Structures are given as C-alpha cells and as structure tokens.
N, C-alpha and C positions, 0 to 999 in steps of 0.2 A: 504494500500500500504506500509506504513512504517513498519508494522508488518512483511510483506514478506521480506523486506530489512534486518530487524534484524535477521530473521530466516536464511537467506542466509549468512549473515556475521558470525553469531555464528556457522553455519554449516561449513563454510570455515575455521574458527579458529580451530574447533575441528578436522576437516579433516587434516589440516596442522600439528596439534600436533601428529597425528598418524604416519605421514610419516617423521617427523623430530625427530630424536633420542635425540637431545639436549634439547627438551622440555618435562618437566615432568608435566602433567596436574594436578596431585594430589597436588604437591607443589604449583603450581600457584593458584589453587582454594583455598587452605588453607591460603596461604599468602595474597591473595587478600581479602578474607573475614576478616582476621585479620587487614589488612590495612584500610579497610572500617570501621571496628569497632573503630579503633583508631581515624580516622578522624571524625567520628560521635561524639565520646566522647569529642574531642577537640573543635568542632564547635557547638555542641548542646547547651551548656550553653549560648553562645553568641546569638544564635537564640532565645532561651527562654527569655533571658534578654530583647532583643529589641522587641520581640513580646509583652511582658508585658508592656514595656514603651509605645509602640504604642497603646495598649489597654487602658492604663491610660490616654494617651493624647486624645484618642477618647472620653472616658467617661467624662473627665474633660472639654471638649469643646475646647481644644487646637487645634485639627485638624479642627474644625469648624472655628476657628479664622484664622488658616493658609489657609483654603479654601477661606475665605473672602479676604485674601491678594492676593490669586492666581486668584480669580474669574474674575477680569478685564482682566488679561492676557489670562486665559482659554477661556473666552467669545470671545476674539479677535481671538484666534487661532482656536477655535471650535464654530463658530457662530450658528451652527444648534443644539447644546446641550442646552436644556431649563431647564431640571430638576435640582433642587437644590441638591437632594440626589446624582445624578450622579456626579455633580461637587465636592461634598464632598468626595466621594469615589475616584475620579480621583486625587484630591489634596492629599489625604492620600497615594495613590499609588506613586505619584511623590515624596512626602516627604520620604517615605521608600526607594525609588530608589536613592534619593539623598544621603542617608546614606549608600547606597550599600547593602541594605538588601532585596535582591530579594525574599527570602522565606517569609519575612514579607509583602512585597508588593503584593504578589500573591493573598491573599484573598481579599484585597481591589480592585485589578484589576478585579477579577472575579465578585465581586459585582457591580463594575462600569459598566462592560459589560452587566450584567443582567439589570441594570437600563437603560442603553442605548438601550437595546433590547426592553424594555417596550415602549420607545418612537418611535421605528422603525415601520413605516407603512407597510413596505415590510419585513416580518420576515425572508425571505430566502436570503436577500441581506444586506450587511453591509452598514451602513450609513457613511456619511462623518465624523461625530463625532467619530464613532467607528474606522475608519481607522486612523484618526489623533491621537486618544488615543493610538492605537496600536503602532504608530510611537513613541509617547512620552514614552510609556512603555518600548519598546525594545531598544531605543537609548537614553533614558533619561540621563540628566546630573547627574553624580555621584561625589559628593564632597568628601565623606569619604567612600571608598569601604571596609566596615567592613568585609564582607565575604572573600574577597580576602586577606585582611590583616590577618584574622584568619587562612586562608589556608597557607599563607606564614609563619606565626608564628608556625603552626603545623608542617611544614616541615623544621623547624629550619633555617629560613632565617636570615641573618645577620642584615638586615634592612627591616623589614616587611612593614614599612610605606613609603618606597621609591616609592611605586606605586601611591601615592596620586596625585602628579602633572601630571604625564602622563595620569592618569585616568581622571582628570578634563579636560585636553586638548582633549583627544580622544572622550570622551562622549559629550563634547560641540560641537566639529566639527560634529560628527555624528548626533546630534540633529538638528543643524542648517541645515545641508544638507537634512535630512529627512523632516523637516518642510517646507523647501524651495521647494523641489520636490513635496510634498503634495499640497502646495499652487498652484503651476503651473499646476499640473494635475487637481486639483479641478476647477481652473479657466478655463482650456481648456474644461473640460466636461460641464461647465455651458453655454458655447457658443452654 
C-alpha cells in the first residue's frame, strides 16, 4: 500500500513540474543529490563513531551491565518478556535512543524483535512485550539527540545544542503517555 502512495506522490510531483514553468526538474534533481551527499558526509562520521562505541560497549559487557540496571524497570513495564537476550537487546536499543542515535538503535531493535518473536506462541500476532517495546522504541526518552544536533550543525545552526531541553521534555511526555495508554489497554484486554 505504501509503495502505491509513493508512486502517486512522485507521479504528482513530476506531473506538476511539467505544467509549472518555474520548476526546473534537472536543477532540482542535481541539487538534491548534491545536498544529500553533503548531508551524508557531515552525519556519516558521527554515525560510524557511535556505532563503534556501541559495538565496544556491547563486547566489553557495558551494555550487559546497563541491561542489568534496566532489567527491574523493563520487567515491570514488560512482564511477559522472559528472555535475557531480549532484555539485553531492548536495553541497548533504549541506550542508543537515549543518545539520539536512531540509526545505531535500529539493529538492536530488530534483534530485540527477533528474540521477542522466538518467545511468541502466536507468530502472526504481536505480543504485549512487542507492543510495549515498540512504544518504548518510537517514543523513547532522548537525553542527547546527537543526530538532530549533527543535522543542525550541518545546516549551520547558531546553537545546535539548543534542542536538548525541548527534546528531553517532549520525549519524556510522549513516553509517559505511550506507556500509560499501553498499560490501560493491556489491563482492559486482560479482563
């Protein structure tokens, strides 16, 4: 379905460019690809650095220690999750999201979902743990939004780190609201 939506949107954009004489598609395509290249060059090293740090943290056992700190909270939030490996991947995903590194958090999130799927008795239906993890992953508290800071820096922002406090407030509120709604829906469905 989403593929059809993209095809329609792209088709509308190209069609609009033919009828609007102020739009030069050649210039737009060339400038967009150059802008994307510049953005990749400016953000790429940051992603590589934090991916390496997360890999070192994983191999050194630091993520396992962080997981042990988070386990009591995660077990309270996600009582149906029993696997230790699942909790480790979930906690590393949360750690990366707290640093605002969505691209680093993605592999841990995918592995966490694979581990949660192994525990799932009904393979075609998401478990409560999967749903709660999805809420934590999408609305997770971000302490240092590194990717957003890098984007602001790449686009010559005067104060790229001004986003930190609003980010902490917004992500905290979204996480609390998401987990509260999840709790009430889970409780309603249990009745």
